[in-house]
C-alpha positions in Angstrom: -62.0 -27.0 -59.3 -59.9 -25.6 -56.5 -58.3 -28.9 -55.5 -57.5 -29.3 -59.3 -55.9 -26.2 -59.6 -53.7 -26.6 -56.4 -52.5 -30.2 -57.9 -51.6 -28.4 -61.0 -49.5 -26.2 -59.0 -47.4 -29.0 -57.6 -48.8 -28.8 -54.1 -48.3 -32.4 -52.5 -49.3 -34.3 -49.7 -46.8 -36.6 -48.3 -47.0 -39.6 -45.6 -44.1 -40.6 -43.7 -44.1 -43.6 -41.7 -42.4 -43.3 -38.1 -38.7 -44.3 -37.4 -37.9 -47.6 -36.0 -39.8 -48.1 -32.6 -39.1 -50.2 -29.5 -41.9 -52.4 -30.6 -40.8 -52.9 -34.0 -37.6 -54.2 -32.2 -39.8 -56.5 -30.0 -42.0 -57.8 -32.8 -39.1 -58.8 -34.8 -37.6 -60.8 -31.6 -41.5 -62.6 -31.3 -42.9 -62.6 -34.7 -45.2 -65.5 -34.2 -48.8 -64.5 -34.3 -49.7 -66.7 -31.1 -47.1 -64.5 -29.1 -49.1 -61.2 -30.3 -51.1 -60.7 -27.2 -48.9 -62.3 -24.4 -48.1 -60.2 -21.3 -44.3 -59.6 -22.5 -45.7 -58.0 -25.6 -47.3 -54.9 -23.7 -45.6 -52.1 -24.6 -48.0 -49.1 -25.2 -47.2 -45.9 -26.8 -43.4 -46.6 -27.0 -40.6 -44.2 -28.0 -38.8 -44.7 -31.3 -34.8 -46.2 -30.9 -31.6 -44.5 -31.6 -31.9 -46.3 -35.1 -35.3 -44.4 -35.6 -34.0 -41.4 -34.4 -31.2 -41.4 -37.4 -34.0 -42.6 -39.8 -36.0 -39.6 -38.8 -33.2 -37.0 -39.4 -32.1 -38.8 -42.6 -36.0 -38.5 -43.8 -35.9 -34.7 -42.8 -32.7 -34.2 -45.0 -34.7 -36.4 -48.0 -37.6 -34.1 -47.5 -35.4 -31.0 -48.1 -33.6 -32.1 -50.7 -36.0 -34.3 -52.8 -39.4 -32.5 -52.0 -38.4 -29.1 -51.0 -39.0 -29.0 -47.6 -37.8 -25.5 -46.3 -38.1 -22.9 -43.8 -42.0 -21.9 -43.5 -43.1 -23.9 -46.6 -44.6 -27.1 -45.0 -47.3 -28.1 -42.6 -47.2 -31.0 -40.2 -50.0 -33.4 -39.5 -48.9 -36.0 -36.8 -50.4 -39.1 -35.2 -50.8 -38.4 -31.4 -48.7 -41.7 -30.9 -45.2 -40.8 -29.3 -43.4 -42.6 -32.1 -44.9 -40.3 -34.6 -44.2 -37.1 -32.6 -40.8 -38.1 -31.8 -40.3 -38.7 -35.5 -41.7 -35.4 -36.5 -39.5 -33.5 -33.9 -36.4 -35.4 -35.4 -37.5 -34.9 -39.1 -37.3 -31.1 -38.2 -33.8 -31.7 -36.7 -32.6 -33.6 -40.1 -33.1 -30.9 -42.7 -29.7 -29.1 -43.0 -31.6 -25.9 -43.4 -33.7 -26.5 -40.2 -30.7 -27.7 -38.4 -28.6 -24.3 -39.2 -31.8 -22.5 -37.8 -32.0 -24.6 -34.6 -28.1 -24.0 -34.2 -28.5 -20.3 -34.4 -31.4 -20.4 -31.8 -30.1 -23.0 -29.2 -32.2 -23.3 -25.8 -35.3 -22.1 -27.7 -38.1 -23.7 -29.8 -36.9 -24.2 -33.3 -37.8 -21.2 -35.4 -39.3 -23.6 -38.1 -42.2 -24.6 -35.5 -42.8 -21.1 -34.0 -42.5 -19.0 -37.4 -46.1 -19.2 -38.1 -49.4 -20.7 -37.0 -49.1 -23.2 -39.9 -46.0 -24.6 -39.0 -47.4 -25.9 -35.8 -47.2 -29.6 -35.7 -51.0 -30.4 -35.7 -51.8 -33.8 -33.7 -54.8 -35.3 -35.1 -56.5 -38.6 -33.8 -57.4 -39.7 -37.3 -53.8 -40.1 -38.3 -53.0 -42.7 -35.3 -52.2 -46.6 -36.3 -54.8 -49.2 -36.8 -55.1 -50.4 -33.3 -54.1 -54.2 -33.4 -50.9 -54.2 -31.1 -50.1 -52.8 -27.5 -47.8 -50.2 -29.0 -51.0 -48.6 -30.7 -52.7 -47.9 -27.4 -52.0 -44.1 -26.7 -51.2 -41.7 -23.8 -53.8 -39.9 -22.1 -54.4 -36.5 -23.8 -53.2 -34.3 -20.6 -50.2 -36.5 -20.1 -49.1 -35.6 -23.7 -49.6 -32.0 -23.6 -47.5 -32.0 -20.4 -44.7 -34.2 -21.9 -44.6 -31.8 -25.0 -45.2 -28.5 -23.4 -42.1 -26.9 -24.4 -42.7 -27.6 -28.1 -45.1 -25.9 -30.4 -47.5 -29.1 -30.7 -51.0 -28.4 -31.1 -53.2 -31.1 -29.2 -56.7 -29.2 -29.6 -58.0 -31.9 -31.9 -57.9 -34.7 -29.6 -61.5 -35.3 -28.5 -61.1 -37.2 -25.6 -58.6 -38.0 -22.6 -58.4 -41.7 -24.1 -58.4 -40.6 -27.8 -57.9 -44.0 -29.2 -60.3 -46.4 -30.6 -62.9 -47.5 -27.9 -61.8 -44.6 -25.6 -60.6 -46.9 -22.6 -57.7 -46.6 -20.6 -54.4 -48.1 -21.7 -54.6 -51.2 -19.2 -58.4 -51.7 -19.8 -57.6 -51.5 -23.4 -55.0 -54.1 -23.2 -57.0 -56.3 -21.2 -59.8 -56.3 -23.7 -57.2 -56.6 -26.6 -55.4 -59.6 -25.3 -58.5 -61.6 -24.2 -57.6 -65.4 -24.2 -60.6 -66.0 -26.6 -59.7 -64.6 -29.8 -63.4 -64.0 -30.7 -63.4 -61.7 -27.5 -60.7 -59.7 -28.3 -61.5 -55.8 -28.9 -59.4 -54.2 -31.6 -60.0 -51.7 -34.5 -62.3 -53.4 -37.1 -61.7 -52.7 -40.6 -64.8 -50.5 -40.8 -63.6 -48.2 -37.9 -60.1 -47.8 -40.0 -62.2 -47.2 -43.2 -64.2 -44.5 -41.4 -61.0 -42.8 -39.9 -59.1 -42.8 -43.2 -62.1 -40.8 -44.6 -62.1 -38.6 -41.7 -58.5 -38.0 -42.0 -58.8 -37.3 -45.7 -61.5 -34.8 -45.2 -59.2 -32.9 -42.9 -56.2 -32.9 -45.3 -58.5 -31.9 -48.3 -59.7 -28.8 -46.2 -56.2 -27.9 -45.2 -55.1 -28.2 -48.8 -58.1 -26.1 -50.1 -57.6 -23.4 -47.4 -54.1 -23.0 -48.5 -55.1 -21.8 -52.1 -57.5 -19.3 -50.5 -54.7 -18.1 -48.4 -52.4 -18.0 -51.5 -49.8 -19.8 -49.1 -49.2 -23.2 -51.0 -47.0 -25.6 -48.8 -46.2 -29.2 -48.6 -48.5 -31.2 -46.5 -46.4 -34.0 -44.2 -48.3 -36.6 -42.5 -46.4 -38.5 -39.9 -48.2 -41.6 -39.3 -48.0 -45.5 -39.6 -47.8 -48.5 -41.8 -51.2 -49.8 -41.6 -52.6 -46.3 -41.9 -50.7 -45.5 -45.0 -52.0 -49.0 -46.4 -55.4 -47.7 -45.6 -54.6 -44.5 -47.3 -53.2 -45.6 -50.6 -55.3 -48.7 -51.1 -57.7 -49.5 -54.1 -60.2 -52.2 -54.6 -59.9 -54.8 -57.5 -62.0 -57.6 -58.0 -63.4 -57.3 -54.6 -59.9 -57.4 -52.9 -58.1 -54.3 -51.3 -54.4 -53.5 -52.4 -52.2 -50.8 -50.7 -48.8 -49.7 -50.2 -46.6 -51.0 -47.2 -44.0 -49.0 -46.2 -40.7 -49.3 -44.3 -39.6 -47.0 -41.3 -39.4 -43.3 -42.3 -40.4 -44.2 -46.2 -42.0 -41.3 -47.9 -45.0 -42.0 -49.9 -46.9 -39.2 -52.2 -50.4 -39.6 -51.2 -51.8 -36.5 -53.0 -54.0 -38.1 -55.5 -55.4 -40.8 -52.9 -56.4 -37.9 -50.6 -58.0 -35.6 -53.1 -60.4 -38.3 -54.5 -63.7 -37.5 -52.9 -65.5 -40.8 -53.6 -62.5 -43.1 -52.7 
């Protein structure tokens, strides 16, 4: 009943795919499936490109104008992969209201991130991408914490140093992923992806419900990835699963998908 009441109040959960990454560009240059695990395709946890930065800032403006994102009225849940973290930081720079705040506080953390605990960027491992490419191999938790130590980013939900599926080092993960025998390759299975989707939805539902208890409704913005968004939005018809594929920085309302307990 509480979740239904929140839904009626117009509270939304939005998913945003990350901005264009260096691996997106590499994959466009080498699109053949047989190239996927060749040595030159090893580009773990890469950055977003200049185009990705621009896309992210445009998404911030769109979130403000079309979805009411404004100072203090949103929560960020972000994948631990760099391309998602960088997208989230640039989304905050994209909104005209947020940009004005940043200009007024040059040299400090943007006030939108330090205003209150709920505005902290919450990094959640369940929001990472389905691990099928080298770019889906993450960076060790300790390195991420050091890299973003000047930002108000909460890494406390990362349970392992190697937090991605199978919990092995980047080098060892790639070695297993790129095995010459396709039947020997270690990637994320559909069962693992489905379980992770359910874990993320459970976390988002709890966050959503807590806002009602505190009487502080906020838009939840999940900055993540195309394969994960496909899982989050998928439904099964006649034994076949259908989901929504997204472009870089496309915004999708996933409220109803997340709030369905027995999806």
